[in-house]
MIKOL-943464 format. One line per 5 residues: number of its first residue (from 0); for each residue x, y, z of C-alpha. Coordinates in nm, 2 decimals, always signed. Example, Ala and Ser with C-alpha at 12.3 -4.5 7.8 and 13.67 -1.06 7.14 Angstrom:
0 = +1.23/-0.45/+0.78 | +1.37/-0.11/+0.71
***
This chain:
0 = +10.65/+7.79/+11.61 | +10.58/+7.89/+11.96 | +10.79/+7.82/+12.26 | +10.69/+7.63/+12.58 | +10.66/+7.83/+12.91
5 = +10.85/+7.73/+13.20 | +10.71/+7.76/+13.55 | +10.89/+8.09/+13.63 | +10.83/+8.24/+13.29 | +10.62/+8.54/+13.38
10 = +10.82/+8.64/+13.68 | +11.13/+8.68/+13.47 | +10.98/+8.79/+13.13 | +10.69/+8.72/+12.90 | +10.76/+8.44/+12.66
15 = +10.58/+8.30/+12.36 | +10.38/+7.99/+12.32 | +10.05/+7.82/+12.42 | +10.11/+7.60/+12.70 | +9.95/+7.51/+13.03
20 = +9.98/+7.82/+13.26 | +10.14/+7.74/+13.59 | +9.94/+7.95/+13.84 | +10.25/+7.93/+14.08 | +10.45/+8.12/+13.82
25 = +10.26/+8.45/+13.86 | +10.47/+8.73/+14.02 | +10.57/+9.10/+13.97 | +10.88/+9.26/+14.07 | +10.72/+9.59/+14.07
30 = +10.53/+9.68/+14.39 | +10.42/+10.04/+14.27 | +10.21/+10.13/+13.97 | +10.42/+10.24/+13.67 | +10.18/+10.52/+13.58
35 = +9.88/+10.69/+13.74 | +9.71/+10.65/+13.40 | +9.64/+10.29/+13.48 | +9.30/+10.20/+13.61 | +9.19/+9.90/+13.79
40 = +8.87/+9.69/+13.78 | +8.77/+9.55/+14.12 | +8.69/+9.18/+14.17 | +8.30/+9.14/+14.19 | +8.30/+8.78/+14.23
45 = +8.43/+8.60/+14.53 | +8.67/+8.29/+14.49 | +8.41/+8.04/+14.63 | +8.16/+8.17/+14.38 | +8.40/+8.15/+14.10
50 = +8.52/+7.81/+14.18 | +8.19/+7.61/+14.11 | +8.15/+7.78/+13.77 | +8.51/+7.71/+13.67 | +8.49/+7.35/+13.79
55 = +8.18/+7.30/+13.56 | +8.37/+7.44/+13.27 | +8.66/+7.22/+13.36 | +8.44/+6.92/+13.33 | +8.31/+7.02/+12.98
60 = +8.66/+7.11/+12.88 | +8.77/+6.75/+12.94 | +8.52/+6.64/+12.68 | +8.48/+6.31/+12.87 | +8.12/+6.18/+12.87
65 = +8.08/+6.12/+13.25 | +8.23/+6.45/+13.33 | +8.00/+6.63/+13.10 | +7.71/+6.44/+13.27 | +7.83/+6.57/+13.60
70 = +7.86/+6.93/+13.48 | +7.50/+6.92/+13.35 | +7.38/+6.78/+13.71 | +7.58/+7.05/+13.88 | +7.41/+7.31/+13.68
75 = +7.07/+7.17/+13.76 | +7.12/+7.08/+14.12 | +7.42/+7.27/+14.23 | +7.69/+7.13/+14.47 | +7.44/+6.91/+14.66
80 = +7.46/+6.65/+14.39 | +7.83/+6.59/+14.44 | +7.82/+6.31/+14.71 | +7.58/+6.10/+14.49 | +7.80/+6.17/+14.18
85 = +8.10/+6.06/+14.36 | +7.94/+5.73/+14.43 | +7.90/+5.67/+14.06 | +8.25/+5.77/+13.99 | +8.15/+6.09/+13.80
90 = +8.42/+6.35/+13.78 | +8.68/+6.12/+13.96 | +8.96/+6.15/+13.67 | +8.94/+6.53/+13.68 | +9.12/+6.73/+13.96
95 = +9.14/+7.12/+14.01 | +9.49/+7.15/+14.12 | +9.49/+7.52/+14.17 | +9.30/+7.84/+14.14 | +9.44/+8.20/+14.14
100 = +9.30/+8.55/+14.12 | +9.51/+8.77/+13.87 | +9.49/+9.13/+13.76 | +9.59/+9.10/+13.41 | +9.70/+9.42/+13.21
105 = +9.48/+9.51/+12.92 | +9.43/+9.80/+12.69 | +9.10/+9.95/+12.53 | +9.17/+10.15/+12.22 | +8.99/+10.43/+12.04
110 = +9.13/+10.50/+11.70 | +9.06/+10.66/+11.36 | +9.29/+10.56/+11.05 | +9.26/+10.67/+10.71 | +9.43/+10.65/+10.38
115 = +9.40/+10.52/+10.00 | +9.41/+10.19/+9.86 | +9.43/+10.02/+9.52 | +9.12/+9.82/+9.42 | +9.18/+9.51/+9.21
120 = +8.94/+9.36/+8.99 | +8.80/+9.68/+8.82 | +8.86/+9.83/+8.47 | +8.89/+10.19/+8.61 | +9.21/+10.30/+8.75
125 = +9.08/+10.43/+9.09 | +9.23/+10.44/+9.42 | +8.96/+10.48/+9.66 | +9.00/+10.60/+10.01 | +8.95/+10.39/+10.32
130 = +8.84/+10.51/+10.67 | +8.85/+10.29/+10.97 | +8.74/+10.38/+11.33 | +8.73/+10.17/+11.64 | +8.58/+10.22/+11.98
135 = +8.72/+10.04/+12.29 | +8.91/+9.78/+12.08 | +9.12/+9.53/+12.27 | +9.50/+9.47/+12.29 | +9.68/+9.27/+12.57
140 = +9.92/+9.45/+12.78 | +10.16/+9.14/+12.81 | +10.25/+8.89/+12.54 | +10.24/+8.60/+12.78 | +10.08/+8.32/+12.58
145 = +9.80/+8.17/+12.59 | +9.65/+8.47/+12.77 | +9.76/+8.71/+12.48 | +9.54/+8.51/+12.26 | +9.23/+8.59/+12.47
150 = +9.04/+8.91/+12.44 | +8.89/+9.05/+12.76 | +8.67/+9.31/+12.55 | +8.38/+9.26/+12.80 | +8.05/+9.46/+12.81
155 = +8.08/+9.83/+12.89 | +8.29/+9.88/+13.21 | +8.21/+10.16/+13.45 | +8.33/+10.50/+13.35 | +8.47/+10.58/+13.69
160 = +8.72/+10.31/+13.75 | +8.96/+10.37/+14.03 | +9.33/+10.42/+13.99 | +9.55/+10.11/+14.01 | +9.67/+10.08/+14.39
165 = +9.88/+9.77/+14.46 | +9.84/+9.81/+14.84 | +9.45/+9.80/+14.82 | +9.41/+9.61/+14.48 | +9.62/+9.29/+14.58
170 = +9.46/+9.25/+14.91 | +9.09/+9.32/+14.79 | +8.98/+8.95/+14.85 | +9.09/+8.95/+15.20 | +9.33/+8.73/+15.41
175 = +9.41/+8.39/+15.25 | +9.35/+8.46/+14.89 | +9.62/+8.65/+14.72 | +9.57/+8.86/+14.39 | +9.86/+8.83/+14.16
180 = +9.94/+9.11/+13.93 | +10.08/+9.08/+13.58 | +10.29/+9.36/+13.47 | +10.26/+9.58/+13.15 | +10.53/+9.53/+12.90
185 = +10.37/+9.62/+12.57 | +10.12/+9.88/+12.43 | +9.90/+9.96/+12.13 | +10.14/+10.23/+12.03 | +10.41/+9.97/+11.97
190 = +10.15/+9.74/+11.79 | +10.06/+10.03/+11.56 | +10.43/+10.04/+11.46 | +10.44/+9.67/+11.39 | +10.13/+9.68/+11.20
195 = +10.28/+9.95/+10.96 | +10.60/+9.76/+10.93 | +10.41/+9.43/+10.86 | +10.21/+9.60/+10.59 | +10.50/+9.77/+10.41
200 = +10.48/+9.92/+10.08 | +10.24/+9.65/+9.91 | +10.03/+9.43/+10.13 | +9.73/+9.24/+9.96 | +9.42/+9.22/+10.17
205 = +9.11/+9.07/+10.01 | +9.10/+9.26/+9.67 | +9.28/+9.54/+9.81 | +9.66/+9.65/+9.78 | +9.77/+9.87/+10.07
210 = +10.08/+10.08/+10.12 | +10.13/+10.19/+10.46 | +10.29/+10.52/+10.37 | +9.94/+10.64/+10.24 | +9.78/+10.60/+10.55
215 = +9.77/+10.84/+10.85 | +9.68/+10.80/+11.22 | +9.40/+11.06/+11.27 | +9.35/+10.95/+11.62 | +9.50/+10.67/+11.86
220 = +9.40/+10.68/+12.24 | +9.49/+10.39/+12.46 | +9.36/+10.32/+12.81 | +9.56/+10.08/+13.04 | +9.34/+9.87/+13.29
225 = +9.42/+9.60/+13.52 | +9.14/+9.35/+13.47 | +9.03/+9.09/+13.73 | +9.04/+8.72/+13.62 | +9.04/+8.37/+13.78
230 = +9.27/+8.11/+13.64 | +9.22/+7.75/+13.74 | +9.47/+7.47/+13.67 | +9.31/+7.12/+13.59 | +9.46/+6.78/+13.54
235 = +9.27/+6.52/+13.35 | +9.37/+6.15/+13.42 | +9.34/+5.97/+13.06 | +9.45/+5.63/+13.19 | +9.68/+5.49/+12.96
240 = +9.72/+5.79/+12.74 | +9.87/+5.98/+13.04 | +9.74/+6.31/+13.18 | +9.64/+6.62/+13.01 | +9.66/+6.96/+13.20
245 = +9.48/+7.26/+13.11 | +9.35/+7.59/+13.23 | +9.00/+7.75/+13.26 | +8.99/+8.13/+13.27 | +8.70/+8.34/+13.40
250 = +8.62/+8.72/+13.39 | +8.54/+8.85/+13.74 | +8.43/+9.21/+13.66 | +8.05/+9.16/+13.72 | +7.86/+9.05/+14.03
255 = +7.64/+8.82/+13.82 | +7.86/+8.52/+13.72 | +7.65/+8.48/+13.42 | +7.80/+8.80/+13.26 | +8.15/+8.67/+13.31
260 = +8.29/+8.49/+13.01 | +8.46/+8.16/+13.08 | +8.72/+8.03/+12.82 | +8.93/+7.70/+12.79 | +9.11/+7.54/+12.53
265 = +8.94/+7.24/+12.34 | +9.06/+6.91/+12.38 | +9.33/+6.81/+12.13 | +9.10/+6.55/+11.96 | +8.85/+6.82/+11.88
270 = +9.13/+7.05/+11.74 | +9.26/+6.77/+11.52 | +8.92/+6.70/+11.39 | +8.88/+7.05/+11.27 | +8.59/+7.15/+11.50
275 = +8.79/+7.41/+11.71 | +9.10/+7.49/+11.49 | +9.04/+7.86/+11.44 | +9.12/+7.98/+11.80 | +9.32/+7.86/+12.09
280 = +9.03/+7.91/+12.33 | +8.67/+7.81/+12.30 | +8.42/+8.10/+12.35 | +8.66/+8.39/+12.25 | +8.55/+8.75/+12.27
285 = +8.60/+8.98/+11.97 | +8.92/+9.23/+11.98 | +8.71/+9.48/+11.78 | +8.37/+9.49/+11.95 | +8.29/+9.83/+11.78
290 = +8.44/+9.92/+11.45 | +8.35/+10.08/+11.12 | +8.51/+10.04/+10.78 | +8.41/+10.28/+10.49 | +8.54/+10.27/+10.14
295 = +8.46/+10.53/+9.89 | +8.36/+10.63/+9.62 | +8.18/+10.30/+9.52 | +8.33/+10.18/+9.21 | +8.16/+10.00/+8.92
300 = +8.12/+9.73/+8.84 | +7.96/+9.65/+9.18 | +8.08/+9.28/+9.17 | +8.42/+9.43/+9.27 | +8.39/+9.56/+9.61
305 = +8.63/+9.61/+9.91 | +8.61/+9.43/+10.23 | +8.35/+9.53/+10.50 | +8.36/+9.59/+10.87 | +8.29/+9.23/+10.96
310 = +8.60/+9.13/+10.76 | +8.81/+9.39/+10.92 | +8.70/+9.23/+11.26 | +8.77/+8.89/+11.15 | +9.11/+8.99/+11.01
315 = +9.23/+9.16/+11.33 | +9.12/+8.86/+11.54 | +9.30/+8.60/+11.32 | +9.62/+8.84/+11.34 | +9.59/+8.88/+11.73
320 = +9.49/+8.52/+11.80 | +9.66/+8.32/+11.53 | +9.50/+7.97/+11.43 | +9.69/+7.65/+11.46 | +9.93/+7.54/+11.18
325 = +9.72/+7.34/+10.94 | +10.00/+7.08/+10.92 | +10.05/+7.04/+11.29 | +9.76/+7.16/+11.50 | +9.98/+7.15/+11.82
330 = +10.17/+7.44/+11.68 | +10.02/+7.80/+11.71 | +10.22/+8.10/+11.59 | +10.31/+8.35/+11.86 | +10.11/+8.67/+11.93
335 = +10.22/+8.96/+11.73 | +10.27/+9.14/+12.06 | +10.57/+8.92/+12.14 | +10.82/+9.10/+11.93 | +10.72/+9.44/+12.05
340 = +10.94/+9.43/+12.36 | +11.26/+9.37/+12.14 | +11.18/+9.57/+11.83 | +10.92/+9.87/+11.88 | +10.94/+9.90/+12.25
345 = +11.27/+9.79/+12.36 | +11.30/+10.09/+12.60 | +10.97/+9.99/+12.75 | +10.63/+10.17/+12.75 | +10.64/+10.55/+12.71
350 = +10.39/+10.64/+12.98 | +10.43/+11.01/+12.92 | +10.29/+10.96/+12.55 | +9.97/+11.19/+12.54 | +9.81/+10.90/+12.36
355 = +9.80/+10.69/+12.67 | +9.53/+10.82/+12.89 | +9.31/+10.72/+13.19 | +9.00/+10.53/+13.13 | +8.83/+10.74/+13.38
360 = +8.95/+11.06/+13.26 | +8.77/+11.34/+13.07 | +8.97/+11.26/+12.75 | +8.81/+10.94/+12.68 | +8.46/+11.09/+12.69
365 = +8.58/+11.37/+12.45 | +8.73/+11.10/+12.23 | +8.41/+10.90/+12.21 | +8.19/+11.20/+12.11 | +8.46/+11.30/+11.86
370 = +8.46/+10.94/+11.69 | +8.09/+10.95/+11.68 | +8.08/+11.29/+11.51 | +8.36/+11.17/+11.27 | +8.17/+10.86/+11.17
375 = +7.87/+11.10/+11.08 | +8.09/+11.32/+10.90 | +8.26/+11.05/+10.70 | +7.93/+10.88/+10.60 | +7.85/+11.22/+10.44
380 = +8.17/+11.24/+10.27 | +8.13/+10.88/+10.14 | +7.80/+10.98/+9.98 | +7.92/+11.30/+9.86 | +8.24/+11.15/+9.68
385 = +8.03/+10.85/+9.53 | +7.77/+11.09/+9.40 | +8.05/+11.30/+9.25 | +8.22/+11.01/+9.10 | +7.90/+10.89/+8.91
390 = +7.79/+11.23/+8.82 | +8.12/+11.32/+8.65 | +8.10/+10.99/+8.44 | +7.75/+11.01/+8.34 | +7.70/+11.13/+7.98
395 = +7.40/+11.36/+8.07 | +7.43/+11.42/+8.45 | +7.17/+11.69/+8.42 | +6.91/+11.43/+8.36 | +6.99/+11.23/+8.67
400 = +6.73/+11.27/+8.95 | +6.69/+11.12/+9.28 | +6.42/+11.10/+9.57 | +6.48/+11.33/+9.87 | +6.29/+11.25/+10.18
405 = +6.24/+11.54/+10.42 | +6.17/+11.46/+10.77 | +6.17/+11.81/+10.93 | +5.80/+11.84/+10.93 | +5.54/+11.63/+11.13
410 = +5.53/+11.39/+10.82 | +5.80/+11.29/+10.59 | +5.76/+11.44/+10.24 | +5.91/+11.33/+9.91 | +6.05/+11.54/+9.65
415 = +6.24/+11.46/+9.31 | +6.55/+11.68/+9.27 | +6.83/+11.67/+9.01 | +7.16/+11.52/+9.11 | +7.34/+11.84/+9.09
420 = +7.09/+12.00/+9.34 | +7.13/+11.70/+9.57 | +7.51/+11.72/+9.54 | +7.51/+12.10/+9.63 | +7.30/+12.05/+9.93
425 = +7.51/+11.75/+10.06 | +7.83/+11.94/+10.01 | +7.67/+12.23/+10.23 | +7.60/+11.97/+10.50 | +7.93/+11.81/+10.48
430 = +8.12/+12.13/+10.50 | +7.89/+12.22/+10.83 | +7.98/+11.87/+10.97 | +8.36/+11.93/+10.91 | +8.34/+12.26/+11.08
435 = +8.16/+12.10/+11.38 | +8.40/+11.82/+11.39 | +8.70/+12.05/+11.40 | +8.55/+12.25/+11.69 | +8.48/+11.93/+11.87
440 = +8.84/+11.80/+11.84 | +8.98/+11.71/+12.20 | +9.23/+11.95/+12.32 | +9.50/+11.69/+12.37 | +9.46/+11.57/+12.01
445 = +9.49/+11.93/+11.90 | +9.81/+11.98/+12.09 | +9.95/+11.63/+11.98 | +9.88/+11.71/+11.62 | +10.04/+12.07/+11.65
450 = +10.35/+11.90/+11.81 | +10.36/+11.63/+11.52 | +10.33/+11.88/+11.26 | +10.62/+12.08/+11.40 | +10.86/+11.78/+11.42
455 = +10.76/+11.69/+11.05 | +10.85/+12.05/+10.94 | +11.18/+12.02/+11.11 | +11.27/+11.70/+10.95 | +11.15/+11.79/+10.61
460 = +11.43/+11.97/+10.41 | +11.20/+12.15/+10.18 | +10.97/+12.29/+10.47 | +11.29/+12.39/+10.67 | +11.45/+12.56/+10.39
465 = +11.13/+12.76/+10.32 | +11.06/+12.84/+10.66 | +11.42/+12.95/+10.70 | +11.40/+13.17/+10.38 | +11.09/+13.34/+10.50
470 = +11.24/+13.43/+10.84 | +11.38/+13.77/+10.90
***
């Protein structure tokens, strides 16, 4: 069960619990950037332009018919319809109490993970391999709820974001409108540790059993960004049923308001009815906008297959943005980032970690190219291992043939080849792609892996003894 936030919650610490965000609570004791690796997205929408769109969404979020009619009129005719609407009492029971411009800490994450899993539901005792990659995944930089339930994985951001500069960024909207910064308190590095601890030695997912010790982190790169949002606080007068307070949150990263996502919590009656009981917010963005999951080799019978990429994306979203308790829809479990401050990152974020990098740095471009090459290589490995698996179990593998399409010429040509010939050619191609992948490996990752291997050797008694025995 989540706790309820007090009005001074965020200024003191990040607490758990979906509740009404008090706009006046936002403050940050730090007046300098904690790291030069942090980038900042400028506000592209002025407060006056954001106000109208947020008010329309506030009317919709109230789910009251007169207010929804006014929202439609405002979309058709603009603010000029307001005096006439007021004469009919449209929107009279909804008040925007406050609106604030906020720089919210977010992480975008590139990663590659791989390991072996147990596939249930098959007669063969096979442990397939699983390979996962993500590009520009999303993790909140602060567990403050309910903002931590919301993904700000927006369409591609500019590659050349400026460094976070409080003196400039907090005054960018001019006199009379303060920009409030929310501090970074958690990172994807701590979340990765928590994920391993949550999985443990035997975690069932779909028809797989996962042991975290059989998995390795091939790459993890995290880019800290201060992201611009507007938060409006509304109060809906329900008459004899009291008043309902809620918030509307809008991205402010694009000059075109239509490209900026607006999110708000659905009315309680719609949650209770089961129409909006999967997320705290209406219109959520994905946490993993670009992901790939590969399981290989394919294991017969084909009726027993592992989860696909869509299931991975859905599962991660459900973990980061938990659904309400089925027995009590007003209770929502806390974000998994909440415990990071006390468990995995008790000493704070390690900004010197090589895996934390600038969004605008050369490393991110190198990481992206390497992940794309790794995906191509992995698809080749998947095909090769599946082909090898089936040929090794066929009674007469020499009789197996396949159709090869050659697209090297002006027109594609077709040729039937034996499975062994196809396997040989594919193995040559895969070896070439592996070599290219190793050559493309980012310099920072090569150094990081070397340092990690050295540490493992030092703590491994057998390797340490062997190294000492070979020393002069």
